[in-house]
KOLDOPA-639850 format. One record per atom (N, C-alpha, C): x, y, z. Coordinates in steps of 0.02 Angstrom, whole numbers, plus 32768, in hexadecimal, padded with zeros to 4 digits. Layout:
// residues N
XYZ;...
// end
This chain:
// residues 352
80297FC48000;800080008000;802B803F8000;8062803D8026;808C8079802C;80A380927FE8;80B780637FBD;80D180767F7B;809B80957F4F;805B80867F5E;8025809C7F32;800780DF7F43;801680FB7F7F;7FF581387F94;800781737F67;8047817B7F57;805B81B57F2E;803F81AF7EE7;804781767EC4;802881717E81;7FDC817A7E83;7FBC815F7EB8;7F7481687EBD;7F6281B17EC2;7F8A81D77EE8;7F7E821F7EEE;7F8882447EAC;7FB482297E82;7FBF82477E40;7F83823A7E13;7F7081FB7E0C;7F3E81E87DD8;7EF881FD7DEA;7EE681FE7E2B;7EA382117E3C;7E95825A7E2B;7EC882847E37;7EBE82CB7E28;7EC582DA7DDE;7EEA82B17DBB;7EED82B87D72;7EA882AC7D54;7E8582797D6D;7E4382697D53;7E0F829E7D67;7E1282B67DA5;7DE082E47DBD;7DE583297D9D;7E2383407D91;7E2C83867D7B;7E35838E7D30;7E3683577D0B;7E42835C7CC3;7E0D83847C9F;7DD183887CBB;7D9A83AA7C97;7D9E83F67C9A;7DC784127CC8;7DC5845B7CD2;7DD284827C92;7E0784757C6C;7E10849C7C2E;7DDE848B7BF7;7DB884557C00;7D8784417BCE;7D4384627BD8;7D3984877C0F;7CF6849E7C20;7CD384C37BE7;7CF384F67BC8;7CD185167B8F;7CC284E67B56;7CF184B87B48;7CE884877B12;7CB084567B22;7CAA84407B61;7C7484137B74;7C3084357B6D;7C2D84757B7E;7BEE84997B76;7BDA849E7B2C;7C0B84A67B01;7BFC84A67AB9;7BE884607AA2;7C0A842C7ABD;7BFB83E87AAA;7BB383D57ABC;7B9E83E87AF8;7B5B83D87B0F;7B26840B7AFA;7B3C84427ADB;7B0D84757AC5;7AEC849A7AFE;7B1384A97B33;7AF884CB7B6E;7B1C850E7B78;7AFE853C7B9F;7B1B857F7BA5;7B5A85817BD0;7B8285B77BCB;7BBE85BE7BF3;7BAF85B97C3E;7BD985947C61;7BD0858A7CA9;7BA4854F7CBB;7B85852E7C89;7B5684F77C98;7B7884B87CB1;7BB984B37CA7;7BDD84777CBF;7BF3847E7D08;7BDE84B47D29;7BF984C07D6C;7BE5848A7D9E;7BAC84687D94;7B9984337DC2;7BC883F77DBC;7BE283EC7D80;7C1283B67D76;7C5583C47D98;7C6084027DAB;7C9C84157DD2;7C8D84157E1C;7C5384307E2F;7C4384397E76;7C2883FB7E98;7BFC83D47E76;7BDD839B7E97;7C0E83637EAA;7C4183537E80;7C7083207E96;7C9283337ED9;7C9F83727EE1;7CC283877F1E;7C91838F7F58;7C50839A7F49;7C1E83987F7D;7C1983527F9A;7C1A831F7F6F;7C1A82D97F87;7C5882CA7FAF;7C9182E47F9A;7CCE82DC7FC1;7CC582FA8007;7CA58334800A;7C998356804A;7C6D832B8077;7C368312805B;7C0582EE8083;7C1E82A98099;7C448288806E;7C568242807B;7C9A823A809E;7CC8826A8095;7D0B826180B2;7D0A825480FD;7CE382798126;7CE3826A816E;7CC68226817F;7C9D820A8152;7C7D81C98160;7CAA818E814E;7CD881988120;7D0281618106;7D27813C813E;7D46815E816F;7D6A813881A3;7D3E810C81CD;7CFC811681CB;7CCE80ED81F3;7CBA80AC81CF;7CCC80A58190;7CB98069816A;7CE88030817E;7CCC7FF88191;7CF47FC081AB;7D0B7F938172;7D397FAE814B;7D5A7F888116;7DA57F94811B;7DCE7F668102;7E177F728102;7E287FB480DF;7E5A7FD680F9;7E6D801780DD;7E8080118093;7EA47FDB8082;7EB87FD2803D;7E7D7FC9800E;7E4A7FA58026;7E0E7F9B7FFD;7DE97FDD7FF3;7DE780068028;7DC680478022;7DE980747FF0;7E2B807A7FF6;7E5080A57FC9;7E4D808A7F82;7E5780497F78;7E56802C7F36;7E1180307F15;7DDD80237F3C;7D9980297F22;7D8880707F0E;7D9F80A07F36;7D9480E67F24;7DB680F97EE3;7DF380E37EDA;7E1880F17E9C;7DF580D17E60;7DDD80947E69;7DBC80717E31;7D7D80967E1C;7D5680AE7E4D;7D1980D37E3C;7D2881147E18;7D5C81377E2D;7D6F81757E0B;7D8081677DC2;7DA681327DB6;7DBA81227D72;7D7F810D7D47;7D5580E07D60;7D1E80C77D38;7CEB80FE7D27;7CDA81277D58;7CA9815C7D4A;7CC781957D22;7D0A819C7D24;7D2A81CB7CF7;7D2481B57CAE;7D2C81747CA3;7D2481597C5F;7CDC81627C48;7CAC81537C74;7C65815B7C62;7C5381A47C55;7C7381D27C79;7C6682197C6C;7C7A822C7C25;7CB1820F7C0E;7CC7821D7BCA;7C9682027B96;7C6F81CF7BA8;7C3F81B17B79;7BF981CD7B81;7BEF81FA7BB1;7BAC82147BC1;7B8C82377B86;7B4C82277B77;7B2B82477B3E;7B0F828C7B4B;7B0B82A07B8A;7AEC82E17B9B;7B0F82FF7BD7;7B0283407BE1;7B1F83637C1A;7B0883437C5C;7AC9832E7C5F;7AAD83117C9D;7AD182D07CAF;7ADC82A47C7E;7AFF82647C8C;7B4782727C9E;7B6682A17C7B;7BAC82B47C8A;7BB182CC7CD2;7B8182F57CE8;7B8283107D2C;7B7A82D87D5F;7B4E82A77D52;7B45826E7D7F;7B8682467D86;7BA682387D4D;7BE582127D4F;7C1B82387D75;7C1F82787D6A;7C5082A17D8F;7C41829F7DDB;7C0182A37DEC;7BED82A27E33;7C0182607E53;7BF782287E31;7C0A81E77E4C;7C5681E07E50;7C7A82007E23;7CC482037E2B;7CD682217E6F;7CB582577E80;7CC382777EC0;7CB2824B7EFB;7C7A82257EF5;7C6681F97F2C;7C9C81C47F39;7CB781A67F04;7CEB81737F0D;7D2D81927F22;7D3B81CE7F0A;7D7A81F07F1D;7D7E81FD7F68;7D4582017F89;7D45820F7FD1;7D6A81DA7FF9;7D73819F7FDD;7D9581698001;7DE181708001;7DFC81A07FDB;7E4581A07FD1;7E6B81D47FFB;7E5E82167FF6;7E8C82468014;7E9182438060;7E5782418084;7E5A824280CD;7E7E820580E9;7E6F81CA80CE;7E90818D80E6;7EDB818F80D5;7EEC81AA809B;7F3381AE8087;7F5981DA80B8;7F3E821580C8;7F61824180F7;7F688222813C;7F3581FD8152;7F3881DC8194;7F6A81A18193;7F738182815A;7FA281498156;7FEB81608157;7FF9819C813E;803F81B18137;806481B1817A;804981CD81B1;806E81CB81F0;807B81848209;8050815481F7;805A810F820D;808D80EB81E1;808C80FB81A1;80BB80DB8174;810180FA8178;8103813A8187;8144815F8189;8147818881C9;814C81698203;8148818D8243;817E81C2824D;81B881B9822E;81EF81E88239;81F3821F8205;81CE821981D0;81D1824C819C;818C8258817C;8159825B81A8;81168262818D;810A82A7816E;812C82DC8188;8123831E816A;813E831F8123;81798301811A;819682FE80D6;816A82D480A8;8150829C80C1;812782718096;80E482928086;80C982B980B5;808D82DF80A5;809B8310806D;80D7832E806F;80EB835B8039;80F083377FF6;810D82FB7FF7;811282D47FB9;80CE82BF7FA0;80A182AD7FCF;805D829A7FBB;803982D47F99;803F83107FB6;8020834B7F97;8043835A7F54;808583507F51;80A8835B7F12;808C832C7EDC;807B82EE7EEF;805A82C17EC0;801682DA7EAA;7FF182F77EDA;7FB083167EC8;7FBA834E7E96;7FEE83777EA1;7FFD83AF7E74;800D83957E2F;803883627E2D;804B83457DED;800D832B7DC8;7FE283077DEB;7FA582ED7DCC;7F7783257DB5;7F6C83577DE0;7F41838E7DCC;7F5D83B67D92;7F9F83C07D92;7FBE83E47D5B;7FBC83BE7D1A;7FCD837D7D1D;7FCA83547CE1;7F82834E7CC7;7F5383457CF6;7F0E833E7CE2;7EF4837B7CBE;7F0083B67CDB;7EE883F47CBC;7F0D84027C7B;7F4F83F97C7C;7F7784087C40;7F6683D87C07;7F6883977C16;7F5983667BE2;7F1083687BCE;7EE4837B7BFE;7E9E83807BED;7E9183B27BB5;7EB183EC7BB9;7EA8841E7B84;7EC884087B43;7F0483EB7B46;7F2683D67B09;7F02839C7AE7;7EF083697B0E;7ECF832F7AF0;7E8983407AD7;7E67836F7AFA;7E2583837AE2;7E2A83A57A9E;7E5F83CC7A94;7E6783EE7A54;7E7A83BC7A1D;7EA5838B7A2F;7EBD835C79FD;7E8A832479EE;7E6B830A7A24;7E4282CD7A1D;7DF882D87A2D;7DE783127A47;7DA2831E7A5D;7D9B83127AA7;7D6983347AC5;7D5F83307B0D;7D5082E97B26;7D2982C47B00;7D1582817B17;7D5282527B20;7D79824C7AEC;7DB2821F7AEF;7DE582377B22;7DED82797B29;7E1B82947B5A;7E08827E7BA0;7DC782827BB1;7DB1826D7BF4;7DBD82237C00;7DB081FA7BCD;7DBA81B27BD4;7E0381A17BE0;7E2F81BE7BB8;7E7781AF7BBD;7E9381C57C00;7E7B81FC7C1B;7E9782167C5A;7E7881F57C98;7E4381CD7C8E;7E2681A77CC5;7E4281607CC9;7E5E81477C93;7E7781027C92;7EAF80F57CC6;7EE081227CCE;7F1781127CFD;7EFF81077D44;7ECE812D7D5B;7EB881247DA1;7E9480E17DA9;7E7180C97D76;7E5280877D79;7E8780507D7C;7EBE80597D58;7EF380277D57;7F1980247D9A;7F29805E7DB7;7F4C805E7DF8;7F1F80407E2E;7EDD80487E26;7EAE802C7E56;7EB47FE07E59;7EBD7FC07E20;7EC27F777E1E;7F007F5F7E44;7F387F847E3F;7F747F717E64;7F6B7F7B7EAF;7F4A7FB27EC2;7F3F7FBE7F0A;7F117F897F27;7EDD7F757F03;7EAE7F427F1B;7ECF7EFE7F22;7F047EF17EFB;7F267EB07EFE;7F5A7EAD7F35;7F6A7EE67F55;7F9C7EE67F8B;7F857EBB7FC5;7FB37E987FE4;7FA37E698019;7FAD7E86805F;7FC17EC58064;7FCC7EE480A6;7F8A7EED80CA;7F8A7EE3810B;7F4E7EED8134;7F5B7F288163;7F527F64814A;7F5E7FA08171;7F1F7FB38197;7F297FCE81D3;7EF07FE581FB;7EFE802B8214;7EC9804E8225;7ECE80908242;7EA780918284;7EBB80B982B5;7E9380BE82F2;7E4C80D882E3;7E1F80CD8311;7DDB80E78308;7DDE813282FE;7DB6814D82CF;7DBA819582C0;7DA581C082FB;7DC981F78305;7DB982288339;7DAB826A8315;7D6D8283831F;7D5982C182FE;7D5E82FB832E;7D7683348316;7D82836D8341;7D6C83AE831F;7D3883CD833A;7D23840E8321;7D5184468339;7D7A8438836C;7DA8846B8384;7DDF847A8350;7DE6844E831F;7E17845A82EA;7DF9848282B0;7DC184A782BD;7DA084CB8286;7DCE84FD8263;7DFE851E8285;7E29854C825F;7E538527822A;7E6884E98239;7E8C84C18208;7E5F84B081CD;7E20849F81DC;7DF1849081A7;7DE484CE817C;7DE38509819C;7DD885478177;7E1185548146;7E4E8543815A;7E86854B812B;7E7F851B80F1;7E6984DE80FE;7E5D84AF80C7;7E2984C98097;7DF384E580B2;7DBF85038088;7DDC853A805C;7E038566807A;7E1F859F8055;7E4D8588801D;7E7585538029;7EA5853C7FF7;7E8385287FB6;7E4F84FE7FBB;7E3184E77F7D;7E00851A7F60;7DE485457F8B;7DB9857A7F70;7DE185A77F42;7E1A85BF7F59;7E4285EC7F30;7E5985C87EF0;7E71858B7EF9;7E8985637EC1;7E53855C7E8B;7E1985417E9E;7DE485337E6E;7DC485727E53;7DB985A37E7D;7D9785DF7E67;7DBE86017E2F;7DFF86097E39;7E2886297E06;7E3085FC7DC9;7E3B85BB7DD4;7E46858C7D9C;7E0785837D71;7DCB85827D91;7D8E85797D6A;7D7E85B57D3E;7D9285F07D54;7D87862C7D2B;7DBB86337CF4;7DF486127CFD;7E2C861B7CD0;7E1C860B7C87;7DFB85D17C77;7DEF85C37C30;7DC585F87C0D;7D9386137C30;7D6886467C12;7D8F86877C06;7DB986997C36;7DE086D67C2F;7E1286D07BF6;7E3486967BF2;7E67868D7BBE;7E4886837B79;7E0E86617B76;7DED86597B36;7DD7869D7B1A;7DC186CA7B47;7DAD870D7B31;7DE887357B17;7E2587227B2D;7E6287437B15;7E7D87237AD5;7E5986F07ABB;7E6C86D37A7B;7E9486937A7F;7E9D86757AB9;7EC486387ABF;7E9985FB7AAD;7EB985C97A8E;7E96858C7A7C;7E91855E7AB9;7E6A85287AB1;7E6384F77AE7;7EA684D77AF9;7ECE84C87AC6;7F1084AB7AD3;7F3E84DB7AF8;7F3D851B7AE4;7F66854D7B07;7F5085567B4F;7F0E85557B5A;7EF5855A7B9F;7F0B851E7BC8;7F0784E27BAA;7F1F84A67BCC;7F6984AB7BDD;7F9084C87BB0;7FD784D17BBD;7FE484FE7BF9;7FBB85327C01;7FC4855F7C3A;7FB4853A7C7B;7F8785097C78;7F7784E47CB5;7FB084B67CCC;7FE384AD7CA3;801E848B7CBC;804084B37CF4;802884F17CFF;804085197D37;803884F57D79;800884C67D7D;7FFF84A07DBB;803F847C7DCF;8067846A7D9E;80A584467DAE;80D684727DD6;80CA84B47DD6;80F584E07DFE;80ED84D37E49;80B784B07E5C;80AE84A07EA3;80D784667EBB;80F784427E8E;811B84067EA3;815884167ED0;818384457EBD;81BE84517EE7;81AC84687F2E;817D84977F33;816B84B07F76;814B847C7FA1;811C84557F84;80FB84227FAC;812C83EB7FC1;815983D87F94;818A83A57FA5;81BA83BD7FDC;81C783FE7FDE;81F6841A800F;81D38437804C;8191842E8051;816C844D8088;8186843580CC;819583F580D1;81AF83DC8111;81F083FE8125;821B840C80F5;825A842F8103;824C84778119;821D849880F9;820B84DD810C;81F084DF8153;81C784AE8165;81AA84AC81A8;81E184A281DC;8211847681CE;8248846A81FD;827284A98207;827A84D081D2;82A5850B81D5;8283854681F6;8243855381E4;8222859081FB;81E585858228;81D08547822E;819485398256;81558539822A;8120851B8245;80E38514821F;80C485568209;80BD85848239;809985C2822A;80BF85ED81F8;810085F78204;8127862181D6;812A86038190;813285C1818C;813485A0814A;80F285A98126;80BA85A0814A;807985A8812A;806E85F08113;807F8620813D;80748666812B;80A0867A80F0;80DC866080ED;8106866D80B3;80E686518074;80CB86158078;80AA85F6803E;806E861F8027;804586368056;800A865C8043;801C86A3802D;805586BC8044;806C86FB8029;807D86F57FDF;809886BB7FCC;80A586AE7F85;806486A97F5E;8030868B7F7D;7FEF86877F5C;7FD486CD7F4E;7FD886F97F81;7FBF873E7F78;7FE587617F40;802787587F3E;804E87767F08;8037875D7EC4;802A871C7EBE;801387007E7F;7FD1871D7E69;7FA487297E98;7F6387467E87;7F6C878E7E6E;7F9887B37E8C;7FA487F87E76;7FC287FB7E30;7FEF87CC7E22;800F87CB7DDF;7FDB87BE7DA8;7FA5879A7DB9;7F7287887D87;7F4387C17D74;7F4987FA7D94;7F1988307D88;7F1B884A7D40;7F5688587D22;7F56886F7CDC;7F36883C7CAD;7F0D88547C7E;7EE888277C52;7F1388127C16;7F4B87F27C24;7F7987DC7BF1;7F8E87947C01;7F8F87687BCF;7FA087217BDD;7FE187177C02;8015873E7BF3;805587347C14;804F87417C5F;803087787C73;802887877CBA;7FFB87547CDC;7FC687407CBA;7F99870E7CD6;7FBF86CD7CE2;7FE786B87CB2;800D86797CB7;8040867C7CF0;806786B27CF2;809A86B87D27;807A86BB7D6C;804386E17D71;802086E57DB1;800386A37DC7;7FE8867E7D97;7FCB863D7DA6;8000860C7DBE;8039860C7D9D;807185E27DB3;808685F37DFA;808D86337E08;80A1864A7E4B;806E86367E7F;802E86407E6F;7FF8862E7E9D;7FF985E37EAE;800285B97E7B;800285717E86;803E855A7EAF;8077857A7EA4;80B285687ECC;80A485737F16;808385A97F27;807385B77F6D;803C858B7F89;800785817F61;7FCE855B7F7A;7FE285147F8D;800984F37F64;801784AD7F72;804C84A47FA9;807684D67FB3;80A284D47FED;807984D8802D;80488507802E;801C850D8068;7FF284CE8071;7FDB84B0803B;7FB284748040;7FD9843A805D;80198434804D;804283FF806A;8049840880B5;8050844780CA;805784568112;801884448138;7FDE845B8120;7FA0844D8144;7F8C8403813F;7F9B83E38106;7F8C839C8100;7FB483738132;7FF48384813B;801D8361816C;8003836981B2;7FEC83A581C4;7FD083B18206;7F9183888210;7F65838581DD;7F27836081E4;7F33831581EC;7F6582FA81C9;7F7482B381CE;7F89829E8214;7FAB82CB8237;7FC082BB827C;7F8482B782AC;7F4B82D28297;7F1082D082C2;7EE9829082BC;7EFE82628290;7EDA82248287;7EA88228824E;7E8881EF8240;7E5C81EC8205;7E1E8218820C;7E0682238249;7DCC824E8252;7DDB82968240;7E1382B0825A;7E2782F5824C;7E3B82FC8203;7E6282CD81E9;7E7982D481A3;7E3E82D08173;7E0D82A58181;7DD382A08155;7DA782DE815A;7DA182FA8195;7D7A8338819C;7D9E83728179;7DE08373817E;7E0783A58159;7DFC839E810E;7DFE836080F5;7DF1835480AE;7DAB836C809B;7D7A835F80C7;7D36837680BA;7D3383C280B4;7D5583E580E3;7D56842E80E1;7D7C844780A3;7DB284258092;7DD984368057;7DAD84348018;7D8983FD8010;7D6083F77FD4;7D1F841F7FD8;7D0B84318014;7CD38461801A;7CE884A37FFA;7D2784B78003;7D4084F37FE2;7D3C84EE7F97;7D4D84B27F7B;7D4784A87F33;7CFF84A87F1C;7CD2848C7F45;7C8B848B7F34;7C6F84D17F31;7C7E84F97F64;7C66853E7F65;7C8285657F2A;7CC2855A7F1B;7CE0857C7EE2;7CBD856A7EA1;7CAB85297E9A;7C8885127E5E;7C4385327E57;7C2385417E8F;7BE185627E8C;7BE885AD7E85;7C2085C97E9B;7C2786127E9E;7C4186317E5F;7C67860B7E35;7C89862C7DFE;7C5D86427DC3;7C24861E7DB3;7BFF86327D76;7BEB867C7D72;7BD4869D7DA8;7BC286E47DA1;7BFD87117D8F;7C3A86F97D99;7C7587227D89;7C8B871A7D41;7C6E86EA7D1C;7C8086E17CD6;7C6D871E7CAE;7C9B873A7C88;7C8E87747C5F;7C9487B67C83;7C9E87B47CC5;7CA787F17CEC;7CF288037CEE;7CFF883E7D09;7D4588527D12;7D69881F7D3E;7DA5880A7D29;7DCB87D97D50;7DDC87F37D95;7DDC88357D9E;7DEE88537DDE;7DBF883D7E16;7D7E88357E06;7D4E88217E3A;7D5F87DC7E56;7D6C87AC7E2B;7D7D876A7E42;7DBF87677E67;7DF1878B7E4F;7E32878B7E70;7E2F87AC7EB4;7E0587DF7EBB;7DFD88007EFC;7DDF87D07F2F;7DAD87A97F1A;7D8E87797F47;7DC287457F5D;7DE8872A7F2E;7E1B86F87F3E;7E5087167F6D;7E6387547F61;7E9687757F8C;7E7C877F7FD2;7E3C878F7FDB;7E1F8797801E;7E2287558044;7E11871D8023;7E1486DC8044;7E5C86CC8057;7E8B86DE802C;7ED286D28038;7EEA86F78077;7ED88736807D;7EEE875F80B6;7ECF874680F7;7E90873180F6;7E7187168131;7E9486D68148;7EAA86AE8119;7ECE86708129;7F10867E814C;7F3386B18134;7F7386C48154;7F6786D8819D;7F3186FC81A9;7F21871181EE;7F0D86D6821A;7EEF86A381FD;7ED7866A8223;7F0C8634822F;7F45863C820F;7F778606820E;7F8E85F18254;7F9D8621827F;7FB8861082C1;7F8685E682E8;7F4785FB82E9;7F1585D5830E;7F0A859082F0;7F0C858C82AE;7EFF854D828B;7F3785198296;7F74852F8291;7FAC85008291;7FC884F182D6;7FB385178307;7FC88507834C;7F9484DF8370;
// end
């Protein structure tokens, strides 16, 4: 199981996020108005929110839970690519989110048990795998959609997670976790998780519409989403940053980088948008590795609740972005910057 956690974190996010640069193209494919695909973005993460805290209570082997979740994400990703209508596509995406709930919280709780002496570093590597998967999914999603069409792109990017699921399910390890302990006193940590994915998704979901209005093709937009890969170095080194400066200072430094990235994106020019997006992602995933490591030390109850709060941020972002389509980019960036600054203020209470 230990060998499979990082690849699982890569492929699950590749499958989930591949549709982001395709949103305008999917709306044209299904013949629906701009913003109509937003439920296919928000509902999967709503299911993640609702089901993640319940997953540790299911009396099945941890390996079976994680492997079964991966298999469901892959199979329903393939079915989403074959969906004949927006409604069926949305249902398949929603079920992807339901199965995905079995993976992140349990993975974060397993890391301290599998790597007791270097769990902070391994949490950073796990998040780095998420970044790699999200970056590859978004980047390849745009490129493959332009070359092969949206349907085949979704199918191809869902296949790897189904394949890794089969290897995880065949593992013979019998890993166990203590009974979950849930704590509402950790709400500031959950609030940081909410803020992380809200900023990420809110800005990223608006990005294709903004760039398409500036004349970029679907493939070019997908190429810009490779900016997610900029989060790999910071997330992989998050454990080192925490050892050097402490949790609070390392987190505030990371979110300061996020704020800088948002400011750089203000000019309505692809170069500034791209550079700002890269900068923002570098900071977001460094902060995510820090908070994810803290949540894992709290056990499966705390880590799963943190994951629920994290994806609640993505769900709210998915519901909130459509009114900003076609408006001045400044309005959306100001909202993201306000959430960023509040997170910096909350860091000490959350991480202590």
